N, C-alpha and C positions, 0 to 999 in steps of 0.2 A: 535623245537619250539622257536620263537623269544621272546615270552612274558616272563618276569621275575616275580618272586614272589613279591608281594606287601607287604612290611613290615608296617602294620598298627598297631601301638603299643599302642597308648594312645589317650584318648579323649582330645580335644583341644578347645580353645575358637575361636570365629569368624568363618572363613571358614576353619581353620586348615592349617597345613603346607603341602607343596607338597612333596610327596615321590619321591625322585630323581631316584629311581630304577623303577618307573612306566613306562613301555614301552608297548604300545598297539601293538597287533598283528593283521595284516590285515587278515580278513576272507573272504570278498567278495567285489569286485569292478571291474568295467569294463570301459574302456575309452569311453567317449561319453554317458555314461549312469548313471543317478543319482539313487541311491538305498536307500531304507529305510525299516524299520521294526517296528512292534509294538507287543510286547510279542510273537514273532514269533518262539520261540524254541519249539520243540516237547517235549512231556512229558518224553521221554527217553533221551533227550538232543542230539540226533543224527542228527536231521534235523533242518534247519532254513528256515522259510517262509519269502520271500523278495518281496517287491514291487519295480518297476523300472519305469523310464520314460526317454525319449530322445527327442531331438528336442524342438521346441517351437512354440507357435501360432498355425497356421493351420497345421503345420507339426509335432506336438507333437504326440508321441506314448507312450502308457502305457501298463504295463503287470505285471505279478507276476510269481514266480517260487519257487520251493523247492530246497534247496541246501543240499546235503548229506555232512555232515561235515567230514566224514571219507574219502570218495573217491573224493570229490569235484565235483561230478556229479550234473548237473543242470537239473531239470525237469520242463518244463513250465506248467503253470496253465491257460489254455486259457479262462476259464470262469470268472477269476478274474483279476482285473487290478489295485489293490492297496494292500498295505501290509496286509497280513492275520495273524490272531491269531489262534493257535491250540485249539481244544476242549480238556478237561481233559483226554479223552480216545485216543486222537490222530487221530480219524476217520474223524473229520470234521475240516474245516477251515472257519473262518468268516472274512469278509472284508467289509469296506465301499468303495465299488467299484464305479467308475465313470460311469455315464449313457452314455456318449459319449466321444469321444477322446478330443474334444476341450473344452468342458464345465467343470464347477467345481461342478455340481450337482452330488451327490452321494446317494447311498442307501445301506442298509445292506444286503449282499449276503452271504449265507452259502453254501459251497461246501461239498458234501458227497464224500469223497475220494474213498470209496468202490464202489458206484454205478456210480460216475461221474456226478451226477445230482446236479443242483443248485436250491436254494430256496431263494426268496426275503422276508425279514422281514422289518417292519416299513417303508414301502414305503411312501414317502411324497414329496411335491414339494420343501421343504427345503433340505439342505444338512445334512447328518449324517456322523460322523467321528469316528475313533478309536474304533472299535468294538472288544470286547473280551468276554470270557466266565466266568461265575461264577465257583467256584471251584467244585460245585456239578453238573455242566453242565445244570442246569435248565434254567438259564437266559443268555441272551446276553446283555451286558452292552455297552452303546455308548453315545456320546454326539450329540445333534441336535440343529439346528438353527430354528426349527419350530415355536418357540414362539418369534422370533426376536433376542434374545440373545442366547448364547450357554449354555444349561443346560444338566444335566445328566438324562438319561433314561435307562430303561431296558425293554426287551421284553421276555415274557415267550415262550420258544421254542415250547412247546406242544400245546399251544392255540393261540399264536400270540398276546396275550394281551400286550399292551404297558402301562408302568407306568412311570410317571415323578417323578424323585427322588430329584431334586433341582430346585429352581426357583429364585435364586439370580440375581440381575441385572448385575453382573460381568460375565466375560467369564470363563466357567468351562469346563474342558476337561481332557484327559489322565487318564481315570478312570480304576481302577483295584480292583477286590474283594480280600479280605484276611480275616484272622481270621474266618474260617469256614463260609464265606459269610456274616458275621455280620457287617463288616466294608468295606468301599471303600476308597482307596487312589486316590487322584486326584490333579490337580493344578487349581488355579483360579487367575484371574487378579485382582489386588488391585487398581492400578492406573498407567497409562502410561506404563512404562516398568517394573513395580514392580509386580511380580508374587509370590504367596505363595504355598508351598506344604500344602495340607489339608487332613483331614480324616473325612469321613461322617459315622455316626453310623446309620445303616439301621433300627434299632429298634426304635430309638427316633427321627430320622430325623435331629439331631443336628450335626454340623460340627465344627472343630477346626483347626487352623493353626498349622503347625509344623516347628519350627526353623526359623521363619520369620525374615527377615531383610528388610531394605528399598530397597534392590536390588532384582534381580530375583532369585527365587528358583522354578524350574519347571521340567516337564518330570519325575515324580517319578516312581520308581518300587520297590516293596516290595520283600525281600528275602523269600524263601519258608517257613522258620521257623518264619517269622514275626519279626525278631530281628533287621533288618537293612533296610534302605531305600537308594537306589542309586538314584541320581537326578542330574540335571544340575543346576549350579549356577554361577552368576557373583560375583567374589570375590572382585573386585574393579571397580569403575566406569570407563567405557571405555574399559574394557576387555570383550572378548567373554565368553559365558557360557561354563564352563568346568565340568567334571564329579567329583562328590563328593559322600560321604556316610554319613549317620547319623542314630542315633537310632530313633524309633518312637516318643520319647519325645523331639526330637530336640537336644539331647546331643551327644557327641562323634563324632563331625564332623571331617572328614579328606578329604582333596582335593586329587583326584587321578590323574588328568591330568592338564597340563598347556600348552595349545596350543594357536595358533593365530586364530583358527576357532572354530565354535560351535561344542560341543559334546552333544548329546541328545539321547532320546529314549532308555534309558538303560533297560536291562532286565537281570534277573539272570538265570544261568543254573540250572536245577533241583537239582543237587548235591551241589550247592553253590560254586563251584570251580572257576567259571568265571562270569564276568559281560560283556555282549555284549552291544554295543552301536553304534550309527551312528555318524560319523564325516563328517561334511558338508564342504568339500573342495570347492574351486571355481568352479571346473569342475563337482561337484555333490557329493551326499552323498556316502560314502563307509562304510562298516560295519567292526568294529574292536572288539576285546575282550581283557580283562585283566584277568590274573590269580590272584585269591585272596588267601591269606594265611589262612591255617587251616579252610577251609570251611567258615562258617559265623563268626568266631571269629576274627573280624577285629581289 
């Protein structure tokens, strides 16, 4: 394995130092194909759900597949064409899939891996993005443009009932449940290129920013124990967003990568040993992972 242990030893100010031993390991990539993911690790950490696209304009093609992380075997998902997320039991996959090859309109599609059947949720003329499950499997969380801006929504799987969770005029997306589904981690646009990581309390409807700076903090992912947030951030004006971690109160920041391209869409392995993320090379996204020291004790 090419990845090295990340020595994350101390909480620091600002965006934190770069760990010089931090070497990402390529997990999935293919020439001529851009790949992405969104909370795409299976509950047992053995499979990765990946969305891909190739070409452009009228020649664009999109799809999705499951990658077996032990054997490297790739299994196509013909009913999905965007990055899927796993249900808590691993049986289902949910994706904001494109309605046609050339357009950008999407809808929330759930695939039953056992029966091979697909079901549409939250169908609307607007686009829906970044669908994922609540920890108890009751809800599918997503963001939608149906009110003009991008707000957070959830749909109850048993009834199909849709509930709007946020209504701020700013762009809100990248939502993930944590804390026994009592809180939602997401990012929101503040102004221009300034994005903040934020947490929404589902009981009160109140939200708060976490570790905000005048630059970008976005694409957050909570560790399974709720102690750490992996996210993308711009450390200095003019630099691309790279991978960082911090505690839910915004302290303990450490910068994990320092590259010349964007690192985003982080997700944690179930055992906390790895952070997976997408690195957007000029030729398209590829998926990497970092090994983290001592589980979540960063």
